[in-house]
matplotlib code that plots the C-alpha trace (Angstrom):
import matplotlib.pyplot as plt

x = [-16.7, -17.6, -17.7, -20.8, -22.5, -21.5, -22.9, -26.1, -26.4, -26.0, -29.0, -31.1, -30.2, -31.1, -34.4, -35.5, -36.9, -35.5, -37.9, -37.2, -33.5, -33.8, -35.6, -32.9, -30.1, -31.9, -31.7, -34.3, -35.4, -34.2, -30.7, -30.5, -31.6, -28.8, -26.3, -27.6, -27.6, -24.0, -22.9, -24.6, -23.1, -19.6, -20.0, -21.8, -24.4, -27.8, -27.8, -31.5, -34.8, -37.9, -40.9, -44.4, -43.2, -39.9, -36.6, -34.7, -31.1, -29.8, -27.1, -24.5, -26.2, -26.1, -22.3, -21.7, -23.7, -21.7, -18.3, -19.2, -20.0, -16.5, -14.8, -16.6, -15.9, -12.2, -12.1, -13.8, -11.3, -8.4, -9.5, -10.1, -6.7, -4.9, -6.8, -6.9, -5.3, -5.6, -3.5, -6.1, -9.7, -12.1, -15.2, -18.9, -20.5, -24.2, -25.4, -28.8, -30.0, -33.4, -35.0, -34.5, -30.8, -30.5, -31.7, -28.9, -26.0, -26.4, -25.3, -22.3, -21.3, -21.5, -19.6, -16.8, -16.5, -16.3, -13.6, -11.5, -12.1, -13.1, -13.0, -15.3, -19.0, -22.0, -25.6, -27.7, -31.0, -33.5, -35.6, -37.1, -34.6, -36.1, -35.6, -32.1, -31.3, -32.6, -30.5, -27.4, -28.1, -28.7, -25.6, -27.6, -26.2, -22.6, -23.2, -26.2, -27.5, -30.0, -31.8, -31.0, -33.3, -33.7, -30.5, -29.4, -26.4, -25.1, -24.4, -21.6, -23.1, -21.5, -23.2, -23.0, -25.1, -27.8, -30.9, -33.8, -37.3, -39.8, -43.5, -44.0, -47.1, -48.7, -48.2, -51.9, -52.0, -49.2, -49.8, -47.9, -44.3, -44.7, -41.4, -42.0, -44.8, -45.1, -45.4, -48.7, -50.1, -48.6, -50.5, -53.8, -53.3, -54.3, -51.0, -49.7, -47.2, -45.2, -46.5, -45.4, -42.5, -40.8, -38.3, -39.8, -43.2, -41.7, -40.0, -43.2, -45.2, -42.7, -42.9, -46.7, -46.8, -44.5, -46.7, -49.9, -51.3, -52.7, -51.0, -53.7, -52.6, -55.3, -53.1, -50.2, -47.6, -44.1, -42.9, -41.2, -42.6, -46.2, -45.7, -44.4, -47.1, -50.0, -48.5, -48.2, -51.9, -52.8, -54.3, -52.4, -49.1, -46.1, -42.8, -39.4, -35.9, -35.6, -32.6, -34.9, -37.1, -34.6, -36.4, -39.9, -39.0, -36.8, -39.6, -42.3, -44.3, -44.0, -43.3, -41.3, -41.8, -39.4, -41.0, -40.5, -41.5, -39.9, -37.7, -37.6, -34.3, -32.7, -29.3, -28.3, -26.1, -23.5, -23.9, -22.5, -22.5, -19.9, -18.9, -18.6, -15.2, -15.3, -13.9, -11.5, -14.3, -16.7, -14.0, -13.4, -17.2, -17.3, -14.2, -15.7, -19.0, -17.2, -15.2, -18.3, -20.3, -17.5, -17.7, -21.4, -23.9, -26.1, -28.3, -30.0]
y = [1.3, 4.0, 3.0, 5.0, 3.1, -0.2, 0.8, 1.9, -1.3, -3.4, -1.6, -2.1, -5.8, -6.3, -4.5, -5.5, -2.1, 1.2, 3.3, 1.7, 1.8, 5.5, 6.2, 4.3, 6.2, 9.6, 10.0, 10.7, 7.7, 9.3, 10.0, 6.4, 5.1, 7.2, 5.6, 2.1, 2.9, 4.2, 1.0, -1.2, 0.9, 0.6, -3.2, -3.5, -5.9, -5.8, -6.2, -6.0, -7.1, -5.1, -7.0, -6.1, -6.2, -4.3, -5.6, -8.9, -9.7, -11.1, -13.7, -11.0, -8.9, -11.8, -12.2, -8.5, -8.3, -11.1, -9.7, -6.1, -7.0, -8.5, -5.6, -2.9, -4.7, -4.9, -1.3, -0.2, -2.1, -0.7, 2.9, 2.4, 0.8, 3.6, 6.5, 5.1, 7.1, 5.3, 7.8, 10.6, 9.5, 12.4, 12.9, 11.8, 8.4, 7.7, 4.5, 2.7, 0.5, -1.3, -0.4, -3.8, -3.8, -0.1, -0.7, -3.2, -1.5, 2.2, 3.6, 1.4, 2.1, 5.9, 5.8, 3.6, 5.7, 8.9, 7.4, 6.0, 8.7, 12.0, 13.9, 11.5, 12.5, 10.1, 10.2, 7.3, 6.6, 4.1, 2.5, -0.7, -3.1, -2.6, 1.2, 0.7, -1.5, 1.1, 3.7, 1.6, 1.0, 4.6, 5.8, 7.7, 5.4, 4.3, 1.2, -0.5, -3.5, -5.7, -8.9, -12.0, -12.8, -11.0, -9.0, -7.4, -9.0, -5.5, -5.4, -7.0, -8.6, -10.4, -11.8, -9.7, -11.8, -14.3, -13.8, -16.2, -14.8, -15.1, -14.6, -11.5, -11.2, -9.4, -11.5, -12.1, -13.9, -16.4, -19.7, -20.0, -21.2, -21.3, -20.6, -22.1, -22.3, -24.3, -22.3, -23.8, -22.4, -19.0, -18.5, -19.3, -16.3, -12.6, -11.4, -7.8, -7.9, -5.6, -5.0, -7.4, -5.2, -5.9, -8.8, -10.2, -10.5, -12.2, -14.7, -15.4, -15.7, -18.2, -20.4, -20.2, -21.3, -24.3, -25.2, -24.9, -22.3, -18.9, -15.9, -13.2, -10.5, -8.5, -5.3, -4.3, -1.8, -1.1, 0.9, -1.1, 1.1, 0.5, -3.3, -3.1, -0.7, -2.8, -6.0, -4.3, -3.3, -7.0, -6.3, -9.2, -10.9, -9.9, -11.6, -10.0, -10.9, -10.6, -8.3, -5.4, -5.7, -5.9, -3.3, -4.6, -8.2, -7.5, -5.6, -8.1, -5.8, -8.4, -12.1, -13.9, -17.5, -19.2, -20.3, -24.0, -26.6, -24.9, -22.5, -19.0, -17.0, -14.4, -13.0, -9.4, -8.7, -5.8, -4.5, -1.9, -1.3, -3.5, -1.2, 1.9, 2.7, 2.7, 5.8, 5.5, 6.7, 4.0, 1.4, 2.6, 2.3, -1.2, -2.3, -0.8, -2.7, -6.0, -5.4, -4.5, -7.5, -9.7, -8.3, -7.8, -10.4, -10.3, -13.0, -15.9]
z = [-95.2, -92.7, -89.0, -88.5, -91.3, -89.8, -86.4, -87.9, -89.9, -86.7, -85.1, -88.3, -88.4, -84.7, -84.8, -88.3, -88.9, -90.3, -88.3, -85.0, -85.6, -86.5, -83.3, -81.3, -83.0, -82.8, -86.6, -89.2, -91.3, -94.6, -93.0, -91.9, -95.3, -96.9, -94.7, -95.6, -99.3, -99.2, -97.4, -100.0, -102.8, -101.3, -100.9, -104.3, -102.8, -101.2, -97.5, -96.6, -98.2, -97.5, -96.2, -95.1, -91.5, -91.9, -93.3, -93.1, -93.8, -97.1, -96.9, -97.4, -94.7, -92.2, -92.9, -92.5, -89.3, -87.7, -88.8, -88.0, -84.4, -84.0, -85.8, -83.8, -80.6, -81.4, -82.4, -79.2, -77.1, -79.1, -78.7, -75.0, -74.4, -76.2, -74.6, -71.1, -68.3, -64.9, -63.0, -63.0, -63.5, -64.3, -66.3, -66.0, -66.1, -66.7, -64.9, -65.2, -62.4, -62.0, -58.7, -57.0, -57.8, -57.0, -53.4, -53.0, -54.6, -55.2, -51.9, -51.7, -55.3, -54.9, -51.6, -53.2, -56.3, -54.4, -52.2, -55.0, -57.7, -56.1, -59.4, -61.2, -61.3, -61.6, -62.8, -61.7, -63.5, -61.9, -64.5, -65.9, -67.4, -70.9, -70.7, -69.4, -72.3, -74.7, -72.9, -73.3, -77.0, -77.8, -75.9, -73.3, -70.6, -70.3, -68.1, -66.6, -64.7, -66.6, -65.6, -67.6, -70.5, -73.8, -73.7, -77.0, -78.8, -79.3, -75.5, -73.6, -70.5, -67.6, -64.4, -61.3, -58.9, -58.8, -56.7, -55.8, -56.1, -53.3, -52.9, -50.8, -48.7, -45.8, -42.6, -42.2, -45.6, -44.7, -42.9, -39.6, -40.1, -43.9, -45.6, -49.1, -51.6, -54.9, -58.1, -59.0, -55.7, -56.4, -59.7, -57.9, -55.6, -56.3, -57.7, -58.0, -60.9, -63.2, -66.7, -69.5, -70.6, -67.3, -67.1, -63.9, -65.5, -68.5, -66.3, -64.4, -67.6, -69.0, -65.9, -65.9, -69.6, -68.9, -65.9, -68.1, -65.7, -66.6, -65.0, -64.4, -62.0, -60.2, -60.3, -62.6, -61.5, -62.7, -59.7, -56.9, -54.2, -55.5, -55.5, -51.9, -50.7, -52.1, -50.6, -47.2, -47.4, -47.9, -51.4, -53.0, -53.2, -55.3, -56.4, -55.6, -54.3, -50.5, -50.9, -52.1, -49.0, -46.1, -43.9, -44.5, -43.8, -40.8, -39.1, -40.0, -42.2, -45.0, -45.1, -47.8, -49.0, -51.3, -54.6, -55.4, -58.0, -60.0, -58.0, -59.4, -59.8, -62.0, -62.6, -62.5, -65.5, -65.8, -69.4, -71.8, -75.5, -77.3, -80.1, -78.0, -76.4, -72.6, -71.0, -68.2, -65.9, -67.1, -66.6, -63.1, -62.3, -63.8, -61.8, -58.6, -59.2, -59.6, -56.4, -54.4, -55.5, -54.3, -50.8, -50.3, -49.0, -52.1, -53.7, -52.0]

ax = plt.figure().add_subplot(projection="3d")
ax.plot(x, y, z, "-o")
ax.set_aspect("equal")
plt.show()
């Protein structure tokens, strides 16, 4: 079996679609189909069944997908261990951070990496968690921060920090001395929310479904600065962690109320592709992030 074929098969199995897997891998669909056909010929068995909605795994395909993830993960760790040189870290690392996490960690991360590894260069992309996940899976990003939820099984993920979510409002819209608000009261308010592809919206949608309440934002916006600006104008309320609004909250431009019944929280996850060997530079960034989180007042 060819390692490239195994990696391609994992993406097909995860997405259930040859065309979507080809887009993710930046391959033409005929080229990806040839890889799949060669893999099936080598194994002398059918791995996928075509359906009207894409493809699904056969029993042999399911077994191969489970074993291949283990094999590719072991191979990546082996290659990284053999090639690692910790005495002289150079190269370039591409990092993906969602805006709310970026506000908290980017400056400290760049400062620490420049201090520890002056010959290591960084590119930092600020994007939605869904786009960061696609960047990791396609190889465009080396490491990224995602919010807990629907994280691909092809990614290794470990918790960085947990953050409570708060209702963020213009001070004129907050009753005096109010510090909490029940979720059922939140969904009755005019909300400014990210679009459904955003992890925060999905979390709010799930909580609303469980409460038997509709979630109907008056404005949708995926840019953090837009959510904050509209809330500051008193055009509605939004939901964010307090850590991404330190300046606005400390100066009284916005007020935060903890959401209760149920409480809302999410976990920021450090993630990278399991079957891709980590360079020494990427390992250095990961270690630096872990160290930083242990020393910073992040979270609740």
